[in-house]
N, C-alpha and C positions, 0 to 999 in steps of 0.2 A: 504676551511674548516680549522678549527683550531683544532689541536690534543692536547690531554693531554700530560703532561710532561712524563708520563710513558706509552705511547700508545703501545709501543712494548711489554712491560711486560704484559699489560692487554690482548693483542691479543694472546700472547703465552699461557696464562692461559685459555683464552676463548676457544681456539681451542681444548684443552684437555677435556673440559666439554660439548662439543656439542654432541647431541644424534640424531640418524637417525629417522626421522618421518616415520609414516607408509605409507603415500601417495607417498613418494619419492623412486625412484629406487636406486639400489646399485651404478650403474655407475654414475648417476647424483650426488649422495651424495658424493662419493669419489672425483669427480672433484671439488666440492665445498670445500671439506676439503683441497685438494691440493692448492687451491687458498688462503684459510685462512692461511695456513702455509707459503706461499710465501710472505704474507703481512708483516711478522715479520721483514724481512731484510730491508724493506723500511720505516718503521714507526720510529719516533723519540723515543729515550729511555730517561731514567732519566739522563744518562751521557751527553746528549745533552742539558739539561736544566740548569737553574741557581741554582737549588737546588742540584747540583752535589756534592758528598763527595769523599774523597780519596778512600773509599771502594767500590764505584760504578764501575761496569763493564758493558761493552757493551753486549747487549742481543745477544746470539748466537742462530740462528734458529735451528730447529730440522733437523737431517739428514733423509735420505730416510727410514732407518730402524725404527727410532723412530716415524716418521710419520705413517708408516704402523701399528705399535703397537697401537698408539692412535686411529687411524681410526678403527681398529678392536674392540677396547673397546667401540666405539661409536655405534656399531651395536646392534640390539636387542639380548636378551639372547638366543633365539632359533637359530639365525644365528651363534653366537659365539660358542655355544656347538657343533653344526654340523660341524663348521670349525675345531675345536680342535679334533674331532673324525676322520676327513678325512685327514687333512693337518697339516704340522708342522708350527712353528713360521714364520710369513712372514718376508722376508728380504727386500722387496721394495714395493712401492705402486702398481707397475704394476703386480707383483706376487699376491698381495692381491686382486686386481681387478679381475683377471682371476679366482681365486679360489672362491671368493664371488659370482660371477655370476653363477657358478655352484651350489653353495649352495642355492642361491635365486630360481633357477629353480626347484631344488629338493623340497624346502619347498612349493613353489607354487603348484607343482604337488600333494603333500600330501593333501593340503587343498582342491584341486579340487576333489580328490578321496573321501575325507570325505564328501564333500557336495553331491556327487552323491550317496554315500551309505545312507546318511540320507534321500534323496528323495525316494530311493527304499524301505527303511525299514519304514513302517508306524508306527511302535512302537516307533521309535526315534523322530517322529514329535510330536509337541504339540497337545494335544487333543482340538479340537474346541468346544466351548461352544454352545450347541443347542439353537437356538432362539425360542422364544415363538410364537405360531401360531397367526396370526392376526385375531382378532374377526370380524365377518361380520358386516358391518355398516348397521344395520337394521333400526336404528332410523333416519338416514340421507340418503335420496335418491337424487341423482343428477338429476333425470328426473324431468323436470319442471312440466309436466302434473300430476305427482303423488304428488306434493307438493301443498300447498294452495297458490293460486294466483288469484287475481281479475283483469281482464282486464279492467273493468270500472274505478276503482280507478287508475290503472296504466296509463290509457290514459289521466287522468287529472293531472298526475305528482305526485300522492300520492303513491310513491313507498313503503314508510314505512308502510302504511296501507294496501297496496295491498297484502302483504304476510301474513296477519292475517286471511283471509277468502277467499272463492272462489267467482266466479262471480254469481253463483246461490244464494248465501247467502248475497249478497250485499244489504244493506239497505240505501245506500247513493245515488246511481244512478240507472236508469232503463236501459233497453236493448239499447236504443238509445243514452245513455250518458247524459241524462238530470237529473237534481237534483230532487229527490223525495220530495214531499211536506210533507211527514210524517217524514222526517229526522229532528231531533231536534238539531243536532250539527251545527257547523259553516259550511257555504256553500262555495264552491270553485267558484271563479269568472272566472277561466280559462276555455277555451273551451276544449272539448275532443280531444286528440291527440297532445296537446301542452305540452311543458315542463314548469313546474312551475318556475324553476330558470330562464329560458329564458324570460318568461313573466315578471318576476320581474325586470330583467335587462332592458327590453324594456321600462317598465314604468319609471324606473329611468332615462333612456336616454331622454325620452319625457319631464320629469320634468326639467331636466338640460337644454334642449333646450328652454323651456319657460322662465326659469330664465335668460339665456343668452340673449334672445330677449329683456327682460325688461331692462337688464343692458345696451344694445346698445341704446335703446330708451332714457334712462336717460342720457347717455353720449352725445347724440345728443342735448338734451335740454340744458345741461350745456354749450356746445359749442356755441349754439345760444345766450344764455344769456351773455356769455363772449364777443362775437362779438358785441352785442348791447352796452355794457359798453365801449368798445373801440371807437365805433362811437361817442357816447356822449362826450367822452373825447376829441376827435379831434375837434368836433364842438365848444366846450367851448374854446379850445386853439385858434381857428381861430377868434372867436369873440373878445377875449381879445387882440389879436394882432391888429385887425382893430381899436379898441378903442384907443389903445396907439398911433397909427400912426396919427389919427385925432387930 
């Protein structure tokens, strides 16, 4: 990796601006801060670059007391106030870690007690909005026998028409499934109990087989004609060769 000319200066400033996230524990965060402070001594500074000036000086890392002060400032405001009430100014990172762990336990205990109090006190909880009572579905009945359905039209695959009337009111087919002569509309050619879509597909397959058979027959005829032309060409060439030899 290639570092910037002032990598040590940037890391020193960055370590003072870091803030502890809410999901990270105090111990893990202080270990990370200790690692960032240690990088300053190993990174190249402006004094090691070509842009060095007589006024440039080598970056001096923070000592243990300064690191503890910056780490305390990186904590949330609640942790800092609690620390200032109970303890004095930290002198080292180890002392800061031991004291902040106690502060973290105390703050987490307060939040747990508050949550328990909120669950016990119903007045502190948010009032739930009452839901409207569901209206009875009187117009739509899921029972098939209570709805309109014609078994005669359904047996012929006319599902869209079967839901418009009952079997007793059917004017298209009789009890045996035969078409009534009094019906003036278009008559169905499918037998009762068969699916209309399946019958249409079967008719398409039969038509396709007929066309394929015609194509095979026409191909055979073309092959026969081609073979006849080849035979005539051979006979003509044989006769021309015999005439030239004589």
